[in-house]
C-alpha positions as CSV (number, residue, x, y, z in Angstrom):
1,M,-4.8,-73.6,-6.6
2,D,-8.0,-71.8,-5.5
3,L,-8.4,-74.3,-2.7
4,N,-4.9,-73.5,-1.4
5,K,-5.7,-69.8,-1.5
6,D,-8.9,-70.3,0.5
7,L,-7.1,-72.5,3.0
8,K,-4.4,-69.9,3.4
9,E,-7.0,-67.1,3.9
10,D,-8.8,-69.3,6.5
11,F,-5.6,-69.8,8.4
12,E,-4.8,-66.1,8.4
13,K,-8.3,-65.4,9.7
14,I,-7.8,-68.0,12.5
15,K,-4.5,-66.5,13.3
16,V,-6.0,-63.0,13.6
17,D,-8.9,-64.2,15.6
18,A,-6.7,-66.2,18.0
19,K,-4.4,-63.1,18.5
20,A,-7.5,-61.0,19.3
21,F,-8.8,-63.6,21.7
22,I,-5.5,-63.8,23.5
23,D,-5.1,-60.0,23.7
24,Q,-8.6,-59.7,25.2
25,N,-7.9,-62.5,27.7
26,V,-4.7,-60.7,28.7
27,E,-6.5,-57.4,29.1
28,Y,-9.3,-59.2,31.1
29,Y,-6.8,-60.8,33.5
30,Q,-4.9,-57.5,33.9
31,L,-8.1,-55.8,34.9
32,L,-9.0,-58.6,37.2
33,G,-5.6,-58.4,38.9
34,L,-6.0,-54.7,39.3
35,K,-9.4,-55.2,40.9
36,I,-8.2,-57.8,43.3
37,S,-5.0,-56.0,44.2
38,S,-6.8,-52.7,44.7
39,K,-9.4,-54.4,47.0
40,A,-6.6,-56.1,49.0
41,F,-4.6,-52.9,49.3
42,S,-7.6,-50.8,50.4
43,L,-8.4,-53.4,53.0
44,L,-4.8,-53.4,54.3
45,L,-4.9,-49.5,54.3
46,K,-8.1,-49.5,56.2
47,I,-6.8,-51.9,58.8
48,F,-3.6,-49.9,59.1
49,L,-5.4,-46.6,59.6
50,L,-7.9,-48.1,62.0
51,A,-5.1,-49.7,64.0
52,L,-3.1,-46.4,64.1
53,F,-6.0,-44.3,65.4
54,L,-7.0,-47.0,67.9
55,S,-3.4,-47.2,69.1
56,I,-3.3,-43.4,69.7
57,A,-6.6,-43.5,71.5
58,L,-5.5,-46.5,73.6
59,L,-2.2,-44.7,74.5
60,F,-4.1,-41.7,75.8
61,I,-6.6,-43.8,77.7
62,S,-3.8,-45.9,79.2
63,V,-1.8,-42.9,80.4
64,A,-5.0,-41.4,81.9
65,C,-5.8,-44.8,83.7
66,A,-2.2,-45.1,84.9
67,F,-2.3,-41.6,86.4
68,A,-5.7,-42.2,87.9
69,L,-4.5,-45.5,89.5
70,G,-1.3,-43.8,90.6
71,A,-3.3,-41.0,92.3
72,L,-5.6,-43.6,93.9
73,L,-2.6,-45.7,95.1
74,K,-0.5,-42.7,95.9
75,S,2.2,-44.1,93.6
76,Y,2.4,-43.2,90.0
77,T,5.0,-45.9,89.4
78,L,2.6,-48.5,90.7
79,G,-0.2,-47.2,88.5
80,F,2.0,-47.5,85.4
81,L,3.2,-50.9,86.4
82,I,-0.4,-52.2,86.9
83,I,-1.4,-50.9,83.4
84,G,1.8,-52.4,81.9
85,A,1.1,-55.7,83.5
86,F,-2.5,-55.6,82.2
87,Y,-1.2,-55.1,78.6
88,L,1.4,-57.8,79.1
89,I,-1.3,-60.3,80.1
90,L,-3.5,-59.2,77.3
91,C,-0.6,-59.6,74.9
92,L,0.0,-63.2,76.1
93,I,-3.7,-64.0,75.7
94,F,-3.6,-62.8,72.1
95,Y,-0.4,-64.6,71.4
96,F,-1.7,-68.0,72.6
97,N,-4.9,-67.5,70.7
98,R,-3.4,-65.9,67.6
99,K,-4.7,-68.5,65.1
100,A,-8.3,-68.2,66.1
101,L,-8.2,-64.4,66.6
102,I,-6.0,-63.3,63.7
103,D,-4.8,-65.9,61.3
104,I,-8.1,-67.6,60.4
105,P,-10.2,-64.4,60.0
106,V,-7.5,-62.7,57.8
107,I,-7.2,-65.8,55.6
108,K,-11.0,-65.9,55.2
109,K,-11.3,-62.2,54.4
110,L,-8.5,-62.4,51.8
111,S,-9.8,-65.5,50.2
112,N,-13.2,-63.8,49.9
113,I,-11.5,-61.0,48.0
114,F,-9.4,-63.2,45.8
115,Y,-12.0,-65.8,45.0
116,E,-15.1,-63.5,44.8
117,N,-15.5,-64.1,41.1
């Protein structure tokens, strides 16, 4: 009977150790998920804020250029149309090159964050 008691104690110890191991792994992966998600969120927040401030600056610069062109051409409407056409052409260039300019760099940056460890 002593052998059964020792065997039962060993199984209880294995059970306790396995539970502790699983709990530590769960905690580790929770912390890893927190680290990855916080890095991804901070990257997205930085990109958003940068895009916001650049958009505001670009708006003011565009309006100033449109008024300058309008004064030069003696037609504010024509100045704004030229600036609008410029942005439309720029938008089309970005659209047709979106994979090389946007998709691939974003995928590379996010995969660096997620697979850093």
